[in-house]
C-alpha positions in Angstrom: -12.8 99.3 -57.6 -10.3 96.4 -57.1 -9.8 97.2 -53.3 -13.1 95.9 -52.2 -13.6 92.9 -54.5 -12.2 89.4 -53.7 -11.3 86.5 -56.0 -11.9 82.8 -55.7 -8.2 82.4 -54.7 -8.8 84.8 -51.9 -11.9 82.9 -50.9 -10.1 79.6 -50.9 -7.4 81.3 -48.8 -10.0 82.3 -46.3 -11.5 78.8 -46.1 -8.1 77.2 -45.9 -7.6 79.0 -42.6 -10.0 76.3 -41.1 -7.4 73.7 -41.6 -3.9 72.8 -40.1 -1.5 70.0 -41.0 -1.8 67.1 -38.6 0.0 63.9 -39.1 -0.7 62.4 -42.6 -3.7 64.6 -43.1 -5.3 67.8 -41.7 -7.2 68.9 -38.7 -10.5 70.8 -39.4 -11.6 73.6 -37.1 -15.3 74.7 -37.5 -14.5 78.0 -35.5 -11.9 79.4 -33.2 -13.1 77.6 -29.9 -13.8 74.2 -31.6 -11.8 71.0 -31.1 -10.2 69.7 -34.3 -11.7 66.9 -36.4 -9.1 64.7 -38.3 -9.7 64.8 -42.2 -7.9 63.5 -45.0 -6.2 65.7 -47.8 -8.8 64.6 -50.3 -11.6 65.7 -48.0 -9.9 69.1 -47.5 -9.5 69.5 -51.2 -13.2 68.6 -51.7 -14.1 71.4 -49.2 -11.9 74.0 -50.9 -12.8 73.0 -54.6 -15.0 75.3 -56.5 -17.9 75.7 -56.8 -18.0 76.5 -53.2 -21.8 76.5 -52.9 -22.4 72.8 -52.2 -18.9 71.5 -51.3 -19.1 72.7 -47.7 -22.5 71.1 -47.2 -21.2 67.8 -48.6 -18.1 68.1 -46.4 -20.0 68.6 -43.3 -22.3 65.6 -44.1 -19.1 63.5 -44.7 -17.6 64.4 -41.4 -20.8 64.1 -39.3 -20.4 61.7 -36.4 -16.7 61.9 -36.3 -15.4 62.8 -32.8 -13.5 66.0 -32.4 -10.4 64.4 -30.8 -7.8 67.0 -31.5 -7.1 69.8 -29.1 -8.3 73.4 -29.7 -6.0 75.7 -31.6 -4.2 78.4 -29.6 -6.3 81.5 -30.0 -3.5 83.8 -31.5 -2.8 81.3 -34.2 -6.4 80.8 -35.3 -6.9 84.7 -35.1 -3.7 85.3 -37.2 -4.9 82.6 -39.7 -8.1 84.6 -40.1 -6.5 87.9 -40.3 -4.1 86.8 -43.0 -6.9 85.5 -45.1 -8.8 88.9 -45.1 -7.8 90.9 -48.2 -5.7 93.9 -47.5 -8.3 96.2 -49.2 -10.8 95.3 -46.7 -8.4 96.1 -43.8 -7.5 99.4 -45.3 -11.2 100.3 -45.8 -12.0 99.2 -42.3 -9.2 101.3 -40.9 -10.3 104.4 -42.9 -14.0 104.1 -42.0 -13.2 103.4 -38.3 -10.8 106.4 -38.2 -13.5 108.7 -39.8 -16.2 107.6 -37.5 -14.1 108.1 -34.4 -12.9 111.6 -35.7 -16.5 112.7 -36.6 -17.9 111.3 -33.3 -15.9 113.8 -31.4 -18.4 116.6 -32.4 -21.4 114.6 -31.1 -23.1 116.4 -28.1 -24.5 113.6 -25.9 -21.5 112.3 -24.1 -22.8 108.7 -24.0 -23.4 108.7 -27.9 -19.9 110.3 -28.4 -18.1 107.6 -26.4 -20.0 104.9 -28.2 -19.2 106.1 -31.6 -15.6 106.8 -30.8 -15.0 103.4 -29.3 -16.7 101.7 -32.2 -14.7 103.7 -34.7 -11.4 103.1 -32.8 -12.1 99.3 -32.6 -12.8 99.3 -36.4 -9.6 101.1 -37.1 -7.5 98.9 -34.8 -9.0 95.8 -36.4 -8.2 97.2 -39.9 -4.6 98.0 -38.8 -4.3 94.4 -37.6 -5.4 93.0 -40.9 -2.8 95.2 -42.7 -0.1 94.3 -40.3 -0.7 90.6 -40.6 -0.8 90.9 -44.4 2.3 93.1 -44.6 4.4 91.2 -42.1 3.5 87.4 -42.4 5.2 84.8 -40.2 7.7 82.6 -41.7 6.3 79.0 -42.6 8.5 77.2 -40.2 7.6 79.5 -37.2 3.9 78.6 -37.2 2.5 79.9 -40.4 -0.2 78.1 -42.1 0.5 75.2 -44.6 0.5 76.2 -48.2 -2.5 75.1 -50.3 -0.9 72.6 -52.4 -1.7 69.0 -51.2 1.0 67.1 -53.3 2.8 65.5 -50.4 -0.4 64.1 -49.1 -1.8 62.8 -52.3 1.1 60.4 -52.9 -0.7 57.6 -51.1 -4.1 56.2 -51.7 -6.8 57.9 -49.7 -10.2 56.6 -49.4 -13.1 59.1 -48.9 -16.7 58.2 -48.1 -18.3 60.9 -50.2 -15.7 62.5 -52.5 -14.5 59.9 -54.9 
């Protein structure tokens, strides 16, 4: 059942959506509405490096106390980065379950329950369709897509990290 399993590479892609290139390093965004925290390429790689169990805790400890000086990401760009990191199988499954729920809810008798289940099913189906649309029609890299995961251009110079050496 390959459609609903994810690999380490897909997990890394999802975590990579928290970063955007900024100057010589990267900007880290904890969530969609957060301001960006400047981090180095080595710190980013330490965050994304397997095993992923303790790397995030160490990363948060390393950036604790740094001011979030970068502006917020535009909502559409952060949402698109998140949708692009979700595997297509999850989007397809969500779309099918949502459509099935909306279709089956039409037969419920209490109108309030019928509208609630239909709305939930349609929202799930629409979100699954968005995942598939972003996965099938990605933006070109120059037009605002995310930076590829290879840090080679940023590792040419010596970078000092507090915790990750």
